[in-house]
N, C-alpha and C positions, 0 to 999 in steps of 0.2 A: 511613833504609834508601833509597836510590833504584835502581829496574827501569827501565833502560834499554832502547828497542824501535827498531829503526832502520826505517827500508823505503825503497823508489825505488829501486835499485841493477838493472840490467839491462846487456843490450850494445844498443852504438850505433857508430856509425860516425865515425871521427875529424871531428875540427868539428864532430858534434852537441853537447846538452847533457841532464841532466838534474840532479833535484832530486831531493838524500836528506833524510830528513824522521829526526826521532830525537824518538819520544814519551816521554816524562819523568811517572814517577807513585812516589807510595809517600810519606817523609815530605822532603817541598817544603815548603825556605822560602827566603828569599832571600838573595842573596848566592853563590850557587855556582856558580863558573867551569864553562865545558862547552867541548871540544871536539873535534875530528875526527881522526880517525886515520885511515893505510890499512898494509895493509900486502901482501906477496907474496909467495908460498913462501921459504923459506930466508934471507929478509929479515928486520932487524928491523924494528918497526912504527915508524912516524915521525909524529910529528906534521905533520898538513895545515892548520886551522887553530884559533883559539879565539876565547871570546868571555867579557869579564867582564860581571858584574853593571849597569854602567855601561853597557853597550855598545861597549868596548874593547874590537876587532878587531886580534889577529896571525893573522900566512900564512906559509908557507912560501914561499921563494926560488922555486922551481918550482910554486908557483900563486896566485902574484899576476898580480892584473889578471887571470884566469878566474874563481876560482875567488870565492864571497862569502857567509860565512856571516852567519848572523844568527837572531832566537831570538823568539817569540812567545810571553812570558809567562802570556796570558793561556788560553791554550791548552797552557801548558807540552809545548812542541814544541820544536825545534832542528834549525834544515836549513842546508842546504849544496847552493847554487845551481852549479853545474858545467860554466860555457863552454866553447868551443872548446876540445874534447876532446883528447887526443891518448892513442896506442896507449901511452905509459910511465904513465898512471893508472892506466892495469888493475890491480884492485887489491881486495883486501877492505877494507871503509870500514867504520870504528867510530866510535860513538860514546862518548864520556867524560865524566867530571866528576869533579870535586872540590871541596870544602869551602871552598876560599878558589881565588886565582889565585897561581899562584909565573912573576911573567912573566918572567923572565930562565932559567927552565927549562920551560915550557910547550908543549916537543917534545917535551919527555922523558915517556915513559909512567906512567915512578913517577910524576908529580907527579899523578897522577889516580888516583883509588879506586875508582871505578862504571864498566862498561864493559857497552856492550852486546854481539848475540852475532853482530854485524855485515851488512854486507849487499855484495853481490859484485856491484863495475861491472868491465865489457869493454871496450874501448874498440878497434876495430878499426879495419885502416889500410884 
């Protein structure tokens, strides 16, 4: 079992930056696939970015070039650096983990087994 706790959300103006963190604890082992998802009310949860145990990354088209996913294995922490934020980035952001990466379906919530409680990001115009 893993426990995931997000932090770093908040309110920012368009064009600003935020860095989300996800602290991972529990039965940690090498090889976990990590990801960030986001969701707005009445919409489905959507994949934002993922990173595998080798450092390979994938991003949603809507955030490519603006967001960067990274991890610090020594600190058991996942990050999402978000730059050039837009109002449409407003959502609840969730950290997720899976025992292995399904590269073809990383953007689907069903590809992940463990979830944090979420952190709210609000971008004003």
